[in-house]
PDB file of N, H, CA, C and O in Angstrom:
ATOM      1  N   MET A   1       0.825  -1.197   0.000  1.00  0.00           N
ATOM      2  CA  MET A   1       0.000   0.000   0.000  1.00  0.00           C
ATOM      3  C   MET A   1       0.870   1.263   0.000  1.00  0.00           C
ATOM      4  O   MET A   1       0.614   2.182  -0.778  1.00  0.00           O
ATOM      5  N   ILE A   2       1.876   1.318   0.847  1.00  0.00           N
ATOM      6  H   ILE A   2       2.084   0.571   1.478  1.00  0.00           H
ATOM      7  CA  ILE A   2       2.740   2.492   0.905  1.00  0.00           C
ATOM      8  C   ILE A   2       3.474   2.674  -0.415  1.00  0.00           C
ATOM      9  O   ILE A   2       3.589   3.793  -0.917  1.00  0.00           O
ATOM     10  N   LEU A   3       3.967   1.586  -0.972  1.00  0.00           N
ATOM     11  H   LEU A   3       3.874   0.678  -0.565  1.00  0.00           H
ATOM     12  CA  LEU A   3       4.683   1.674  -2.242  1.00  0.00           C
ATOM     13  C   LEU A   3       3.765   2.170  -3.352  1.00  0.00           C
ATOM     14  O   LEU A   3       4.190   2.958  -4.198  1.00  0.00           O
ATOM     15  N   ARG A   4       2.520   1.723  -3.360  1.00  0.00           N
ATOM     16  H   ARG A   4       2.175   1.083  -2.673  1.00  0.00           H
ATOM     17  CA  ARG A   4       1.551   2.176  -4.365  1.00  0.00           C
ATOM     18  C   ARG A   4       1.319   3.679  -4.246  1.00  0.00           C
ATOM     19  O   ARG A   4       1.256   4.375  -5.260  1.00  0.00           O
ATOM     20  N   GLU A   5       1.194   4.184  -3.032  1.00  0.00           N
ATOM     21  H   GLU A   5       1.245   3.619  -2.208  1.00  0.00           H
ATOM     22  CA  GLU A   5       1.009   5.624  -2.814  1.00  0.00           C
ATOM     23  C   GLU A   5       2.243   6.406  -3.253  1.00  0.00           C
ATOM     24  O   GLU A   5       2.128   7.493  -3.820  1.00  0.00           O
ATOM     25  N   HIS A   6       3.417   5.849  -2.989  1.00  0.00           N
ATOM     26  H   HIS A   6       3.510   4.966  -2.528  1.00  0.00           H
ATOM     27  CA  HIS A   6       4.664   6.498  -3.412  1.00  0.00           C
ATOM     28  C   HIS A   6       4.715   6.599  -4.934  1.00  0.00           C
ATOM     29  O   HIS A   6       5.039   7.657  -5.473  1.00  0.00           O
ATOM     30  N   VAL A   7       4.401   5.520  -5.622  1.00  0.00           N
ATOM     31  H   VAL A   7       4.137   4.660  -5.184  1.00  0.00           H
ATOM     32  CA  VAL A   7       4.410   5.516  -7.091  1.00  0.00           C
ATOM     33  C   VAL A   7       3.396   6.513  -7.629  1.00  0.00           C
ATOM     34  O   VAL A   7       3.682   7.222  -8.594  1.00  0.00           O
ATOM     35  N   GLN A   8       2.225   6.581  -7.026  1.00  0.00           N
ATOM     36  H   GLN A   8       1.992   6.006  -6.241  1.00  0.00           H
ATOM     37  CA  GLN A   8       1.198   7.536  -7.460  1.00  0.00           C
ATOM     38  C   GLN A   8       1.668   8.976  -7.244  1.00  0.00           C
ATOM     39  O   GLN A   8       1.515   9.817  -8.130  1.00  0.00           O
ATOM     40  N   ALA A   9       2.234   9.260  -6.080  1.00  0.00           N
ATOM     41  H   ALA A   9       2.359   8.577  -5.361  1.00  0.00           H
ATOM     42  CA  ALA A   9       2.735  10.613  -5.801  1.00  0.00           C
ATOM     43  C   ALA A   9       3.846  10.982  -6.773  1.00  0.00           C
ATOM     44  O   ALA A   9       3.907  12.117  -7.244  1.00  0.00           O
ATOM     45  N   GLU A  10       4.715  10.040  -7.073  1.00  0.00           N
ATOM     46  H   GLU A  10       4.665   9.118  -6.690  1.00  0.00           H
ATOM     47  CA  GLU A  10       5.801  10.292  -8.015  1.00  0.00           C
ATOM     48  C   GLU A  10       5.248  10.632  -9.398  1.00  0.00           C
ATOM     49  O   GLU A  10       5.723  11.566 -10.044  1.00  0.00           O
ATOM     50  N   ALA A  11       4.252   9.884  -9.852  1.00  0.00           N
ATOM     51  H   ALA A  11       3.866   9.125  -9.327  1.00  0.00           H
ATOM     52  CA  ALA A  11       3.649  10.137 -11.163  1.00  0.00           C
ATOM     53  C   ALA A  11       2.973  11.503 -11.212  1.00  0.00           C
ATOM     54  O   ALA A  11       3.008  12.175 -12.242  1.00  0.00           O
ATOM     55  N   GLU A  12       2.363  11.913 -10.114  1.00  0.00           N
ATOM     56  H   GLU A  12       2.335  11.366  -9.277  1.00  0.00           H
ATOM     57  CA  GLU A  12       1.639  13.187 -10.075  1.00  0.00           C
ATOM     58  C   GLU A  12       2.553  14.399  -9.895  1.00  0.00           C
ATOM     59  O   GLU A  12       2.217  15.492 -10.351  1.00  0.00           O
ATOM     60  N   LEU A  13       3.697  14.227  -9.241  1.00  0.00           N
ATOM     61  H   LEU A  13       3.970  13.339  -8.871  1.00  0.00           H
ATOM     62  CA  LEU A  13       4.509  15.379  -8.858  1.00  0.00           C
ATOM     63  C   LEU A  13       5.753  15.621  -9.703  1.00  0.00           C
ATOM     64  O   LEU A  13       6.086  16.774  -9.979  1.00  0.00           O
ATOM     65  N   VAL A  14       6.447  14.569 -10.119  1.00  0.00           N
ATOM     66  H   VAL A  14       6.176  13.633  -9.894  1.00  0.00           H
ATOM     67  CA  VAL A  14       7.706  14.750 -10.849  1.00  0.00           C
ATOM     68  C   VAL A  14       7.444  15.499 -12.155  1.00  0.00           C
ATOM     69  O   VAL A  14       6.571  15.136 -12.943  1.00  0.00           O
ATOM     70  N   GLY A  15       8.224  16.546 -12.352  1.00  0.00           N
ATOM     71  H   GLY A  15       8.933  16.841 -11.712  1.00  0.00           H
ATOM     72  CA  GLY A  15       8.084  17.371 -13.552  1.00  0.00           C
ATOM     73  C   GLY A  15       7.125  18.537 -13.405  1.00  0.00           C
ATOM     74  O   GLY A  15       7.057  19.396 -14.283  1.00  0.00           O
ATOM     75  N   ARG A  16       6.386  18.578 -12.312  1.00  0.00           N
ATOM     76  H   ARG A  16       6.441  17.880 -11.598  1.00  0.00           H
ATOM     77  CA  ARG A  16       5.437  19.669 -12.081  1.00  0.00           C
ATOM     78  C   ARG A  16       6.134  20.848 -11.431  1.00  0.00           C
ATOM     79  O   ARG A  16       7.129  20.691 -10.724  1.00  0.00           O
ATOM     80  N   ALA A  17       5.606  22.008 -11.678  1.00  0.00           N
ATOM     81  H   ALA A  17       4.798  22.136 -12.253  1.00  0.00           H
ATOM     82  CA  ALA A  17       6.137  23.216 -11.046  1.00  0.00           C
ATOM     83  C   ALA A  17       5.746  23.228  -9.575  1.00  0.00           C
ATOM     84  O   ALA A  17       4.670  22.761  -9.203  1.00  0.00           O
ATOM     85  N   ALA A  18       6.629  23.767  -8.746  1.00  0.00           N
ATOM     86  H   ALA A  18       7.503  24.147  -9.048  1.00  0.00           H
ATOM     87  CA  ALA A  18       6.366  23.892  -7.312  1.00  0.00           C
ATOM     88  C   ALA A  18       6.914  25.228  -6.832  1.00  0.00           C
ATOM     89  O   ALA A  18       7.889  25.745  -7.377  1.00  0.00           O
ATOM     90  N   VAL A  19       6.278  25.778  -5.807  1.00  0.00           N
ATOM     91  H   VAL A  19       5.486  25.358  -5.363  1.00  0.00           H
ATOM     92  CA  VAL A  19       6.733  27.031  -5.206  1.00  0.00           C
ATOM     93  C   VAL A  19       7.210  26.726  -3.795  1.00  0.00           C
ATOM     94  O   VAL A  19       6.446  26.226  -2.969  1.00  0.00           O
ATOM     95  N   LEU A  20       8.478  27.028  -3.518  1.00  0.00           N
ATOM     96  H   LEU A  20       9.099  27.435  -4.188  1.00  0.00           H
ATOM     97  CA  LEU A  20       9.002  26.844  -2.163  1.00  0.00           C
ATOM     98  C   LEU A  20       8.427  27.916  -1.249  1.00  0.00           C
ATOM     99  O   LEU A  20       7.899  28.921  -1.725  1.00  0.00           O
ATOM    100  N   THR A  21       8.524  27.709   0.051  1.00  0.00           N
ATOM    101  H   THR A  21       8.952  26.892   0.437  1.00  0.00           H
ATOM    102  CA  THR A  21       7.962  28.669   1.000  1.00  0.00           C
ATOM    103  C   THR A  21       8.596  30.048   0.889  1.00  0.00           C
ATOM    104  O   THR A  21       8.017  31.031   1.351  1.00  0.00           O
ATOM    105  N   ASP A  22       9.780  30.136   0.283  1.00  0.00           N
ATOM    106  H   ASP A  22      10.250  29.337  -0.092  1.00  0.00           H
ATOM    107  CA  ASP A  22      10.406  31.446   0.074  1.00  0.00           C
ATOM    108  C   ASP A  22       9.933  32.112  -1.220  1.00  0.00           C
ATOM    109  O   ASP A  22      10.410  33.191  -1.571  1.00  0.00           O
ATOM    110  N   GLY A  23       8.993  31.470  -1.932  1.00  0.00           N
ATOM    111  H   GLY A  23       8.606  30.593  -1.647  1.00  0.00           H
ATOM    112  CA  GLY A  23       8.432  32.039  -3.151  1.00  0.00           C
ATOM    113  C   GLY A  23       9.124  31.615  -4.427  1.00  0.00           C
ATOM    114  O   GLY A  23       8.692  32.006  -5.511  1.00  0.00           O
ATOM    115  N   THR A  24      10.189  30.824  -4.336  1.00  0.00           N
ATOM    116  H   THR A  24      10.540  30.507  -3.455  1.00  0.00           H
ATOM    117  CA  THR A  24      10.912  30.365  -5.515  1.00  0.00           C
ATOM    118  C   THR A  24      10.098  29.300  -6.245  1.00  0.00           C
ATOM    119  O   THR A  24       9.662  28.327  -5.630  1.00  0.00           O
ATOM    120  N   ALA A  25       9.889  29.474  -7.547  1.00  0.00           N
ATOM    121  H   ALA A  25      10.242  30.265  -8.046  1.00  0.00           H
ATOM    122  CA  ALA A  25       9.159  28.493  -8.357  1.00  0.00           C
ATOM    123  C   ALA A  25      10.156  27.653  -9.148  1.00  0.00           C
ATOM    124  O   ALA A  25      10.964  28.186  -9.910  1.00  0.00           O
ATOM    125  N   LEU A  26      10.094  26.347  -8.963  1.00  0.00           N
ATOM    126  H   LEU A  26       9.438  25.914  -8.344  1.00  0.00           H
ATOM    127  CA  LEU A  26      10.999  25.413  -9.623  1.00  0.00           C
ATOM    128  C   LEU A  26      10.239  24.153 -10.005  1.00  0.00           C
ATOM    129  O   LEU A  26       9.009  24.134  -9.961  1.00  0.00           O
ATOM    130  N   THR A  27      10.960  23.101 -10.381  1.00  0.00           N
ATOM    131  H   THR A  27      11.959  23.117 -10.417  1.00  0.00           H
ATOM    132  CA  THR A  27      10.345  21.847 -10.805  1.00  0.00           C
ATOM    133  C   THR A  27      10.671  20.731  -9.823  1.00  0.00           C
ATOM    134  O   THR A  27      11.803  20.630  -9.349  1.00  0.00           O
ATOM    135  N   VAL A  28       9.681  19.890  -9.516  1.00  0.00           N
ATOM    136  H   VAL A  28       8.762  19.973  -9.901  1.00  0.00           H
ATOM    137  CA  VAL A  28       9.896  18.715  -8.674  1.00  0.00           C
ATOM    138  C   VAL A  28      10.713  17.712  -9.488  1.00  0.00           C
ATOM    139  O   VAL A  28      10.343  17.353 -10.606  1.00  0.00           O
ATOM    140  N   GLU A  29      11.827  17.267  -8.908  1.00  0.00           N
ATOM    141  H   GLU A  29      12.127  17.559  -8.000  1.00  0.00           H
ATOM    142  CA  GLU A  29      12.745  16.374  -9.607  1.00  0.00           C
ATOM    143  C   GLU A  29      12.572  14.915  -9.183  1.00  0.00           C
ATOM    144  O   GLU A  29      12.785  14.010  -9.990  1.00  0.00           O
ATOM    145  N   GLY A  30      12.192  14.680  -7.934  1.00  0.00           N
ATOM    146  H   GLY A  30      12.019  15.415  -7.279  1.00  0.00           H
ATOM    147  CA  GLY A  30      12.041  13.315  -7.447  1.00  0.00           C
ATOM    148  C   GLY A  30      11.208  13.258  -6.181  1.00  0.00           C
ATOM    149  O   GLY A  30      11.079  14.252  -5.465  1.00  0.00           O
ATOM    150  N   VAL A  31      10.636  12.075  -5.906  1.00  0.00           N
ATOM    151  H   VAL A  31      10.741  11.268  -6.488  1.00  0.00           H
ATOM    152  CA  VAL A  31       9.842  11.836  -4.699  1.00  0.00           C
ATOM    153  C   VAL A  31      10.480  10.661  -3.967  1.00  0.00           C
ATOM    154  O   VAL A  31      10.802   9.642  -4.578  1.00  0.00           O
ATOM    155  N   PHE A  32      10.661  10.806  -2.658  1.00  0.00           N
ATOM    156  H   PHE A  32      10.400  11.633  -2.161  1.00  0.00           H
ATOM    157  CA  PHE A  32      11.351   9.797  -1.866  1.00  0.00           C
ATOM    158  C   PHE A  32      10.570   9.501  -0.592  1.00  0.00           C
ATOM    159  O   PHE A  32       9.885  10.373  -0.057  1.00  0.00           O
ATOM    160  N   LEU A  33      10.680   8.259  -0.108  1.00  0.00           N
ATOM    161  H   LEU A  33      11.237   7.551  -0.542  1.00  0.00           H
ATOM    162  CA  LEU A  33      10.085   7.890   1.174  1.00  0.00           C
ATOM    163  C   LEU A  33      11.090   8.171   2.280  1.00  0.00           C
ATOM    164  O   LEU A  33      12.278   7.877   2.146  1.00  0.00           O
ATOM    165  N   ASP A  34      10.602   8.740   3.369  1.00  0.00           N
ATOM    166  H   ASP A  34       9.637   8.978   3.478  1.00  0.00           H
ATOM    167  CA  ASP A  34      11.447   9.083   4.510  1.00  0.00           C
ATOM    168  C   ASP A  34      10.765   8.551   5.761  1.00  0.00           C
ATOM    169  O   ASP A  34       9.572   8.777   5.962  1.00  0.00           O
ATOM    170  N   GLU A  35      11.509   7.851   6.596  1.00  0.00           N
ATOM    171  H   GLU A  35      12.478   7.667   6.433  1.00  0.00           H
ATOM    172  CA  GLU A  35      10.958   7.272   7.819  1.00  0.00           C
ATOM    173  C   GLU A  35      10.359   8.314   8.750  1.00  0.00           C
ATOM    174  O   GLU A  35       9.335   8.059   9.384  1.00  0.00           O
ATOM    175  N   SER A  36      10.976   9.470   8.840  1.00  0.00           N
ATOM    176  H   SER A  36      11.808   9.677   8.326  1.00  0.00           H
ATOM    177  CA  SER A  36      10.532  10.507   9.767  1.00  0.00           C
ATOM    178  C   SER A  36       9.428  11.397   9.219  1.00  0.00           C
ATOM    179  O   SER A  36       8.520  11.777   9.957  1.00  0.00           O
ATOM    180  N   HIS A  37       9.492  11.734   7.937  1.00  0.00           N
ATOM    181  H   HIS A  37      10.230  11.425   7.337  1.00  0.00           H
ATOM    182  CA  HIS A  37       8.580  12.724   7.369  1.00  0.00           C
ATOM    183  C   HIS A  37       7.605  12.172   6.335  1.00  0.00           C
ATOM    184  O   HIS A  37       6.785  12.927   5.814  1.00  0.00           O
ATOM    185  N   GLY A  38       7.668  10.891   6.026  1.00  0.00           N
ATOM    186  H   GLY A  38       8.335  10.278   6.449  1.00  0.00           H
ATOM    187  CA  GLY A  38       6.809  10.346   4.975  1.00  0.00           C
ATOM    188  C   GLY A  38       7.413  10.656   3.619  1.00  0.00           C
ATOM    189  O   GLY A  38       8.534  10.238   3.327  1.00  0.00           O
ATOM    190  N   LEU A  39       6.684  11.381   2.791  1.00  0.00           N
ATOM    191  H   LEU A  39       5.774  11.720   3.028  1.00  0.00           H
ATOM    192  CA  LEU A  39       7.191  11.730   1.468  1.00  0.00           C
ATOM    193  C   LEU A  39       8.060  12.977   1.523  1.00  0.00           C
ATOM    194  O   LEU A  39       7.739  13.950   2.206  1.00  0.00           O
ATOM    195  N   ARG A  40       9.155  12.929   0.796  1.00  0.00           N
ATOM    196  H   ARG A  40       9.416  12.139   0.241  1.00  0.00           H
ATOM    197  CA  ARG A  40      10.032  14.088   0.611  1.00  0.00           C
ATOM    198  C   ARG A  40      10.212  14.277  -0.881  1.00  0.00           C
ATOM    199  O   ARG A  40      10.122  13.323  -1.654  1.00  0.00           O
ATOM    200  N   ILE A  41      10.465  15.505  -1.276  1.00  0.00           N
ATOM    201  H   ILE A  41      10.538  16.279  -0.648  1.00  0.00           H
ATOM    202  CA  ILE A  41      10.703  15.789  -2.686  1.00  0.00           C
ATOM    203  C   ILE A  41      12.062  16.446  -2.861  1.00  0.00           C
ATOM    204  O   ILE A  41      12.583  17.091  -1.951  1.00  0.00           O
ATOM    205  N   SER A  42      12.619  16.268  -4.040  1.00  0.00           N
ATOM    206  H   SER A  42      12.195  15.744  -4.779  1.00  0.00           H
ATOM    207  CA  SER A  42      13.806  17.039  -4.405  1.00  0.00           C
ATOM    208  C   SER A  42      13.371  18.024  -5.477  1.00  0.00           C
ATOM    209  O   SER A  42      12.503  17.733  -6.300  1.00  0.00           O
ATOM    210  N   ILE A  43      13.990  19.191  -5.450  1.00  0.00           N
ATOM    211  H   ILE A  43      14.695  19.428  -4.782  1.00  0.00           H
ATOM    212  CA  ILE A  43      13.659  20.276  -6.367  1.00  0.00           C
ATOM    213  C   ILE A  43      14.860  20.515  -7.273  1.00  0.00           C
ATOM    214  O   ILE A  43      15.990  20.623  -6.796  1.00  0.00           O
ATOM    215  N   ALA A  44      14.621  20.597  -8.573  1.00  0.00           N
ATOM    216  H   ALA A  44      13.704  20.509  -8.961  1.00  0.00           H
ATOM    217  CA  ALA A  44      15.698  20.849  -9.536  1.00  0.00           C
ATOM    218  C   ALA A  44      16.423  22.139  -9.174  1.00  0.00           C
ATOM    219  O   ALA A  44      15.791  23.164  -8.918  1.00  0.00           O
ATOM    220  N   GLY A  45      17.743  22.081  -9.154  1.00  0.00           N
ATOM    221  H   GLY A  45      18.256  21.248  -9.362  1.00  0.00           H
ATOM    222  CA  GLY A  45      18.539  23.268  -8.876  1.00  0.00           C
ATOM    223  C   GLY A  45      18.811  23.533  -7.412  1.00  0.00           C
ATOM    224  O   GLY A  45      19.511  24.492  -7.086  1.00  0.00           O
ATOM    225  N   HIS A  46      18.273  22.703  -6.504  1.00  0.00           N
ATOM    226  H   HIS A  46      17.704  21.924  -6.769  1.00  0.00           H
ATOM    227  CA  HIS A  46      18.505  22.872  -5.068  1.00  0.00           C
ATOM    228  C   HIS A  46      19.017  21.575  -4.469  1.00  0.00           C
ATOM    229  O   HIS A  46      18.566  20.489  -4.833  1.00  0.00           O
ATOM    230  N   ILE A  47      19.955  21.695  -3.554  1.00  0.00           N
ATOM    231  H   ILE A  47      20.322  22.577  -3.259  1.00  0.00           H
ATOM    232  CA  ILE A  47      20.500  20.526  -2.871  1.00  0.00           C
ATOM    233  C   ILE A  47      19.585  20.174  -1.708  1.00  0.00           C
ATOM    234  O   ILE A  47      19.129  21.062  -0.987  1.00  0.00           O
ATOM    235  N   GLY A  48      19.313  18.893  -1.519  1.00  0.00           N
ATOM    236  H   GLY A  48      19.684  18.172  -2.105  1.00  0.00           H
ATOM    237  CA  GLY A  48      18.518  18.436  -0.391  1.00  0.00           C
ATOM    238  C   GLY A  48      17.141  17.960  -0.805  1.00  0.00           C
ATOM    239  O   GLY A  48      16.750  18.029  -1.971  1.00  0.00           O
ATOM    240  N   LYS A  49      16.421  17.474   0.198  1.00  0.00           N
ATOM    241  H   LYS A  49      16.739  17.418   1.144  1.00  0.00           H
ATOM    242  CA  LYS A  49      15.059  16.976   0.008  1.00  0.00           C
ATOM    243  C   LYS A  49      14.184  17.592   1.088  1.00  0.00           C
ATOM    244  O   LYS A  49      14.613  17.733   2.234  1.00  0.00           O
ATOM    245  N   TRP A  50      12.963  17.958   0.728  1.00  0.00           N
ATOM    246  H   TRP A  50      12.615  17.843  -0.202  1.00  0.00           H
ATOM    247  CA  TRP A  50      12.054  18.618   1.649  1.00  0.00           C
ATOM    248  C   TRP A  50      10.813  17.774   1.877  1.00  0.00           C
ATOM    249  O   TRP A  50      10.357  17.079   0.970  1.00  0.00           O
ATOM    250  N   PRO A  51      10.255  17.831   3.104  1.00  0.00           N
ATOM    251  CA  PRO A  51       8.963  17.180   3.335  1.00  0.00           C
ATOM    252  C   PRO A  51       7.932  17.783   2.388  1.00  0.00           C
ATOM    253  O   PRO A  51       7.958  18.983   2.113  1.00  0.00           O
ATOM    254  N   ILE A  52       7.049  16.968   1.907  1.00  0.00           N
ATOM    255  H   ILE A  52       7.028  15.994   2.130  1.00  0.00           H
ATOM    256  CA  ILE A  52       6.079  17.416   0.909  1.00  0.00           C
ATOM    257  C   ILE A  52       5.190  18.538   1.430  1.00  0.00           C
ATOM    258  O   ILE A  52       4.649  19.311   0.640  1.00  0.00           O
ATOM    259  N   SER A  53       5.031  18.640   2.747  1.00  0.00           N
ATOM    260  H   SER A  53       5.470  18.012   3.390  1.00  0.00           H
ATOM    261  CA  SER A  53       4.187  19.691   3.325  1.00  0.00           C
ATOM    262  C   SER A  53       4.782  21.084   3.169  1.00  0.00           C
ATOM    263  O   SER A  53       4.090  22.072   3.413  1.00  0.00           O
ATOM    264  N   THR A  54       6.045  21.189   2.770  1.00  0.00           N
ATOM    265  H   THR A  54       6.607  20.386   2.572  1.00  0.00           H
ATOM    266  CA  THR A  54       6.677  22.502   2.643  1.00  0.00           C
ATOM    267  C   THR A  54       6.563  23.098   1.247  1.00  0.00           C
ATOM    268  O   THR A  54       7.162  24.139   0.978  1.00  0.00           O
ATOM    269  N   ILE A  55       5.807  22.465   0.353  1.00  0.00           N
ATOM    270  H   ILE A  55       5.320  21.619   0.572  1.00  0.00           H
ATOM    271  CA  ILE A  55       5.629  23.022  -0.989  1.00  0.00           C
ATOM    272  C   ILE A  55       4.161  23.282  -1.264  1.00  0.00           C
ATOM    273  O   ILE A  55       3.284  22.726  -0.604  1.00  0.00           O
ATOM    274  N   ARG A  56       3.907  24.127  -2.237  1.00  0.00           N
ATOM    275  H   ARG A  56       4.620  24.578  -2.773  1.00  0.00           H
ATOM    276  CA  ARG A  56       2.559  24.384  -2.747  1.00  0.00           C
ATOM    277  C   ARG A  56       2.581  24.115  -4.239  1.00  0.00           C
ATOM    278  O   ARG A  56       3.438  24.646  -4.945  1.00  0.00           O
ATOM    279  N   MET A  57       1.667  23.314  -4.728  1.00  0.00           N
ATOM    280  H   MET A  57       0.971  22.883  -4.154  1.00  0.00           H
ATOM    281  CA  MET A  57       1.613  23.037  -6.156  1.00  0.00           C
ATOM    282  C   MET A  57       0.931  24.199  -6.863  1.00  0.00           C
ATOM    283  O   MET A  57      -0.086  24.709  -6.392  1.00  0.00           O
ATOM    284  N   LEU A  58       1.495  24.619  -8.001  1.00  0.00           N
ATOM    285  H   LEU A  58       2.321  24.205  -8.383  1.00  0.00           H
ATOM    286  CA  LEU A  58       0.894  25.681  -8.806  1.00  0.00           C
ATOM    287  C   LEU A  58      -0.332  25.139  -9.513  1.00  0.00           C
ATOM    288  O   LEU A  58      -0.318  24.016 -10.015  1.00  0.00           O
ATOM    289  N   GLN A  59      -1.369  25.916  -9.552  1.00  0.00           N
ATOM    290  H   GLN A  59      -1.380  26.829  -9.144  1.00  0.00           H
ATOM    291  CA  GLN A  59      -2.588  25.511 -10.251  1.00  0.00           C
ATOM    292  C   GLN A  59      -2.493  25.956 -11.708  1.00  0.00           C
ATOM    293  O   GLN A  59      -2.003  27.050 -11.988  1.00  0.00           O
ATOM    294  N   PRO A  60      -2.960  25.111 -12.649  1.00  0.00           N
ATOM    295  CA  PRO A  60      -2.896  25.484 -14.074  1.00  0.00           C
ATOM    296  C   PRO A  60      -3.758  26.680 -14.406  1.00  0.00           C
ATOM    297  O   PRO A  60      -3.805  27.106 -15.560  1.00  0.00           O
TER     298      PRO A  60
END
């Protein structure tokens, strides 16, 4: 079940635009499972991975 949710989140998020809490708009590069935070994402052009709760998806 967890793996299925991870695959679904990856399909929905990778390649989509995202706005960091500092207002920077970039692209989601990857989705990862984290024991402490659940899903984390990596953002193109930035080092590190963030909990998914720290981003806002841009609406079309």
